[in-house]
N, C-alpha and C positions, 0 to 999 in steps of 0.2 A: 576465544576472540579472534579476530583482525581487527588487527590493526595499517592502519591507511594515512601517510603525509604526503605524497604524491597525487598531483590535482584532484586534494581532497577536498574545496571546494567550491569546484565542481560537480566532484561526487553528490556532495550532500543536496545539491541546489537540485538536481537530478532525482535522489530517494525524497528530497522533501515533494516536491511535485507530484510522486508518484501517489504521495502520505496522502495530500489534501484533495487531492482532483478525490480517492475515495476512501477515508478514517476507516471503515469497515471492516475493512482486505484486514488489518493491520491490527484484530485486536490480538488480546496476549502484545503482542510489541508497545517497551517504553525506549524513551529517549531522555537521556540524561543530559543538559544544553548550560554547559557553563560560559559564559564569554571571559572574554581575558585583555579587554579594549585595554583597560587603565593603566598597562604592567607594562616595563622594556623589554626588550627584545629577549634583552637576555635570562631576565627573568621569567619569560617565556618562553621560553626556553629549560629551565626545572621546571619548569610545570609540568612541559610533557612528562617526561619522565617516572614525576612525582605522581601525574593520575595513570601510568601503562604500570609505575609499578602498584596502585593502589586498586585498576581496572585489574592487575593478573592475580590481583592478593580475594578483592569481593565478588569476582564474577568471571575463574573461572570455568565453572559452569557453563554458564551461561550459552548460547547461541546470538553473536550478531557478529559489529562489527563498529572499535570505534574510530570514528573520523581524526584528525588531529588539522587544524583549516588556522590562516592567518594571526583572525582573534579569537577564535575561540574551540570547543572539543564540542562532538558529539559521542554521545554512547548511547547508540540504537540497540537493543538486547530483548530477548525476550526469557522462558522458563528460568524466572528468577522470582521472586516478594522483591515488593515496591518497597516492600521500607531498606532491602537490603543496598538496589539502585543507590535512592535517598541517604542510605550512607559513606558508598564507594563517595558521596557529592560532595559529603560534609568533608571528610576528609579527605578530599583536594586541596574543599575552598582552603582547610580549617590549615592545609600546609602552605598554602600562600600568599594566606595572610600574617599567618609567625613569621613569614621572610620579609615580606616587605608595609605591610599594620594596611596590606588593600586587602578589600573583601568583594572580588568575582561575582556580580550579579548568574546565580543560575536557575537553572527548573526543573523539571520533573515531571514530563508529559506520559502521559497513560497513551499510545496516541489511536487503537481505537474508541479510545473515548472523545480526546481534544486535538489529532492530526490535524485536523485543517486550524487550528490557531496555532498547533508549531508552523505549517510552512507558512502558515502568511507570518510569523512573526521574525520566519528564514529569511523571505524574503524582501522584508520592508528592512530589516536590516545589509539587508546584500544589497538591492536597490540599485544603485551605481553597479554592480558587476555580474547578475542575476536578468536575465529576462523570462523564465522559464517560466510556462502555463499551468496556469492551477487553475484544475474548476472549480465555479464556484457553489458553493456550498453551504451558504448561507446569506443573509443583507451584508452586507459590508458598508460600514460608515467612510471610512477613511477612498479617500479618491484614485486617491496615485495608484493606489496596490492595484486595484484597478486592472489599473495597465496590464498588467502579470496571466490576465486571469477570462479560460477560454471555456466559454458555455459552451459547457451541457449538452448533447445533438444528442435528440428522440429521433431523432426524421421517419421514425417507423409507428413507433405510437399508438393509438386505440383503435385507426381509422387500419388497422390489417386482421383485430379479432376476427373470428371465423364467424358467422352467423349465431350460434352461442350465445357471441359474447367470453367464448374463453378466449383465453390469449395461449396459440400457440408457443409449446420448448421441446426444440431438439434438442435431448440431451447424447453423449455424444463418452459414453462412460461402458466399461469390459467387464465389470466387476456387478454377474447379476445382481448382490444382493444391495446395493452401489442406484443400481437401477429400481429397483425396487422400492427404495426407503424413499428417493428421493419421487418420485410414481407417489408414492404411498401418503409423504408430506403434500405434496404439491394437487391432491386428485382434483379437490374440491375449486381451484381458480385453470389449472388450465388444462388442455389437449398437449396427448405425449406421440410422439415420434424418435424412438432410436435405433442408434447408429454399437455396433461396437462395437465398434474400428475404423478409424482414423480415413480408410480405403470409403467408406460409406459413409463419409460426410459431404464427400465434395456433392454425385448424385442426390444424398437427399437434403442437403439444404438448396439449392435451384429447387426442386419436387414439390417439395412443404412446405421451402418460406417460414422461419420461423417464425417470431417475434422474439424470443429468446431463444442464448444459443451456452446451455451449460455441460463445461467442455475440460475433460480431463488432460491433465500433463501429459499423464505419461501412455497412452492407448500401442497398443499389443503391437502393427505392428506401422508405430511414428508416432510422429514431436506432435505434442496437441501447439506449441507458438507456430508451427509448420503449417499446420490444419487451420489458427490466428492468424497469423500473415496471408495466408488467401481468401478466409473470409476479410480482413480489411481490403480485401486490396480492389476483391467485386463489387463487396457490399460495403461502401465505410461506413454507412451510416447504424451497422450491423451493432445488435447490443449482449456479446459476449459475454460469459462467468466464469474466471478458466475454475477448474474442479484441482487437486491435487496435498496429498495424503505427506508432500513436501513442501511447511511450507514458510523458507525461507526467506532472508531476504529480498535478493536476486531473482526467486521466482516472483513475488507481491511485486517486485517491482518493475521489471519486465513484461509483464505482464499489463499493466497499467501501462506502460509508453507504447506497447505495439496497439492500445488497441480497444484492449480488455474493461467493459466496465465495474471493474469488479473481481475479485477472487476470492474462495471459498477451501477453508483447511476442511480434509479430514480426520475427522469423522465429524462431520455436520452440525451447526442447529437449525431446527426448521423454519427457525426465525430471520436466520443468513436470507435462506431461498426466499420465503417469500417475501421478505425486503426489496430483492430486487426485484422480483416479479407483479408486485402493487407500485416499485420506482418507475419503469417501463408504461405499466397504465396511468401510471398521473395520483396514485395514493397515493405515495408514500412520500 
């Protein structure tokens, strides 16, 4: 587990923005959020040390990152059972309580299911500091929080469907097995074109004018993020979903920050692909 102190508040804001825009991309990820707002600065520093020790003990095999912020701690991780993360949080809370008689508030989020709620809470608690945009995933009652929300864009939507009513999908993927699996998963809902290398994506995107692009990050002749940057620069309303077997925190958050509508980890679930296709078509 990587542990960050410097600029942790801003980094959490960036991550929360990414999570809030597309929680589905964060399936398998959890966040333990501990608030230390009512304790002294000295005890807060001690709490950071206790938390560091407990995280390294309980979550040493987990992938993720710990953010020690001005007033709270965010442990964002995956590949660890939910009950282990919860136990780590309870141990931190108990240590703080034993030293201060104050019980810090804490919450454990399944980011794939409740990522938008987590992002909403981060921005509510720090509204005087952050103004990072989060895409609206559900109707909100808190009017003040709407200042932080960037409406989702579906610039091309269903008006670009081909005459048969199918959504045009461009799949940029070098692995033939993955290409076959994606085609098989979406064969009843989409029209397909494929690009096995990055250099073919540029010409095919212009000629084929796809509605949805599934874009692998690791292509033989280039990085998918470079292709994503080109697509978004030339077509800001593009609907691009990134593919990768490496679903680490930075890959997911960078994809969303650079304009992708989502991230699908390999091996993928058919339901995840269908979600994005149907979301584009206004059916999800």
